[in-house]
N, C-alpha and C positions, 0 to 999 in steps of 0.2 A: 504494500500500500504506500502511495506517495501522498504527501500533504505539504502545503505551504506553511503550516503552523509548526514552528520549531520550539514551542514551549515544552519543557520536559514534563512528562506524565509518568507516574508510577502506579501500577496496578498491584494491590496487595491482596493475595489470595489466602484466606485462612482455611486451615484443614486440620482434621484429626482422624487418623486411623481409617481412611478410605482411599488407599492408593489407587485403586482401579478408577474411581471417580476423578481423582486428581490428574491421572494420566490423560483423561479425555478433556478436562478443563484446560490443561496446558496445551493440548493439541489444538483446541478451538482458539485459544489465545494466540497461538503461533501464527494463525491466519488472520488475526485482527490487528496486531500491533504495527506501528510504524517505527522508523529508526530513531525517533525521539522519545520512545517509550522504554520502560523497563518493567519487569515483573518480579515481585518478591513473594515467595511462599512463606507464610507465617504459620508455623507448626505448633499446635497446642499440646505437644508432648507425645507425638506418635512414635511407633517403633521404627526399626531400620528400613522397613519396606517403603515408607514414605520418602525417607532421605534418598533411597536408591532411585525412586522415580525422578526426583529432582536432579540428582546427579546425572542420570542418563540424558535428561532433557537439556541440561546445561551444555552438552556437546552438540545439541541439535537446534536449540532455540535461536531465532534470528536476531534477538537483542539480549541484553544482559538479563540473566535469570538468577536472582539472589535467593538465599534460603536462610531462615533464622528459626530457631527452635527454643521453646521454653519447656521446663520439666513438667511432667504430668502431675498436677495437684488439683485435679478436678477440672470441670469445664470453665475455662478462663478466657473466653473468646475476646472479651473487651480488652484484657491485658495483651492478648496475642495481637490484636489489631494495632494497639499502641506500639508494640514491639516492632511490627512490620513498618509502621510509619517512621519510627526512629531509624530503621535500617534503610528505608527508601531514600532516594536522592532527588525525586522530582519536585517541581514547584506545585504540581497539582496531584492529588492523591485520590485513588479510586479503590474502594474496598468491595470485594465480592467473596462469596463463600466457595469452598472447594467442592461443592456438589452442584454448581451452576455453570452450564455451558454458555459461552458467549457467541454472538453472531458476528459475521465478518465485518459488518458496518459499525461495530461498537466504538472504536477509537475515533473514527471520523465524526460520528454523531456526538461523542463527548466533546471533541475539540470545538465544534460549533457552539456548544452550550457552556463552555468554560468562561463564564461572564462574572466579573466582580459583583459582589452583592448577592450572589445566588449560590446555593448548594444543590446538588442533583440527587434524585432518587429515581427508581424505576419500578417496573413490573416484572413478574416472572410468569412463565407458562409452566404449570405443574404437570409433569409427565406421569403417565400411568405406571403402575408396577410392571405390567407386561412389557410395555415399550422400554422401560428402563433396563429390564433384563436383556432385551434384544440389543439395546445400545451398548451395554457393557460386554455382552457376549460376542457380538458381531462387529464391534467398532463402527457402528452406524454413524456417519457424519451428519447428524440431524441439524446441526447448527447451520448447514448450508441449505437446508430445505426452505423453499419459498413459502409465503403465506398461502398461496394457492395450493401448493402441495399439501400443507396441513389441512386446509379446509376440505379438499376433495378426497384425499387418500387416508387421512388420519384424524378425522374430526372427533372420534371417540377417545383419542389418546391424550387429549388436553383436559385435565381435571380442574374443577373449581376447588380451591382450598376451603376446608371446613370453616376457616376463620375469615375468608376474604370477602364474603357477601357479594361478590360479583364474579361473573364467568371469566374464564381466560379468553383472550382475544389474540389471534396470531399477528395482529398488527395492522390489518386493513379495516377492521370493523371498529372504528374509534368514535366514542361519543365526542360531542363538541368540546367538552371540558378538556379532553386529552389531546385535542389538536392545537392547544396553546403551547408556545415555546418561550423560553426565557428571552430570546432575542427579539420578540415581538412586543411592541409598546403596550399592547393591551393584554399581555399574558396574565393568566390567573395562576395563583399558587397551585402547585400539584400536591395532592394528598394520595400517597400510595395506598394500595389495598390494605385494609385494617391498620393503616397508619404505620406500617413497618418500613423502616429505611434500610434494613439489613440486606435486602436482595442486592442492592447496589447503592453505595453512597459515594458521591464525588464532591470534592471541595478543595479549595486552595489550602496549601499547607499553613499559610498565615492565619486562616480562619480556624483550622483545627487547633493550632497553638493558642489562638485567642480564647477558646473554650476549654483548653487543657486536655483535649482528646476525649477518648472514651472513659467512662467511669469504671475503673477496674474492680470496684467493690461488687459489681454484678457477677455472680457466680451461677453457672447453670444456663439453661437455654433461655434466651430472649430478653427483650426490653431494653438492653443496653443501647441499641440503635435508636429506639423511640425516645429514650431519655436524652441522648445527645442531640437528636433532632429538635427537641423542646428547647435546649440551651442555644442551639444555633439560631432558631427563630427569635428567641429572646434577645440574642445579640444583634438582631436587625436583619438577618439574612432571610431571603425568600427561597422557597423550595421549587425547583423546576424539573421538568421531564424532558430529556433530550430526544425523545421519539422512539419508534418501534425498534430501531437498530440497537437500542440498549436493553431491550427486554431479554431476560435470561431464560434459559431452558433448565428447569429445576428437576434433577433426577429424584425419583421417588425414594422415600425412606420412611420408616415409621415415625409418627409424630412424637415430639419430645416435650410436649407442653407440661408434663408432670414435673419437670425439673425447674419450673419457674417460681415456685412458692415463695422464695425469698426476694424476688426481684421487683414485684409490684410495689411493696412498701418503699423501696429505694426510689422508684420512679415518683411516687407520691411525695416523698421527702423533697425531691427537686421541684416538683410541681408547686408545692406550697411555699417555696422559698423564692427569692429573687436572684438566685445564684446563676452565674454564667459558666463558671469553671467546674470541672470535675475535681472532687476532693482527693482522689487517688488516680491521677491521670498521667499525661505525658511527662511532665516535669518530675514527678515523683519516681517514675520508672527510670528516667534518665539518671537521676541521682542514685538510685539503687544500682544500676548497672555500672556507674562510675565509682561505687563504693563510698559515696558521700552520705554521711549521716544526716 
């Protein structure tokens, strides 16, 4: 991919113990990046199989592919994202999960929407269990499939999330709200399905530093993205959607909502305060890594 935009962009992929999925995520990313990108895999304590996937791809990837790992002390995705951000070198940071395949137009869509005063979120298409098994078993390059391909040949393979309250859309059936973009003067703020920003979060490094990153006190599945989104909006940023090219293809896995019991009280704590910054975020992690008390 060629682009006239030379601003450096880092894509941070968080992962834990699913090397087969990470393999396909990296494969899809290899077809989406441009020469001003890098990818950093932020590992939340996986075993050697995950490191082996990254090491193999480091010899194949078209741009710099970094890897950083933290020890396994429970689900600490917020801290893992902060670790990836500290490792990344880009001016603009994009966070995605290691079970979400990207489409070839991802980076070009992001670059058009990297506008000061905005952060980006997106949607995902939730794939069925059966199709996910085929993708993993047959190396199906579904990220290359067109919207027409999905609509005509695989309409039943796109699942509505139990929490989303709206159906999946391959990208051509868009309500008027979703046709707005950050670069249009009358753009409306984008609200992702069930207000989750974790599918994809894109923002300038300076904005991430302004709110001190993700709140690492969040342990277990979920809500760390929603909480940071609240602080970003409180800091005066607006949320935008860069278009269908940024919609992710989410591989099926069992729901993990039962692990969120301790997270909603932390969200409500932030909601009831006027706080912009994470209490345990980027700065605290940087000091910890530097051995500064």
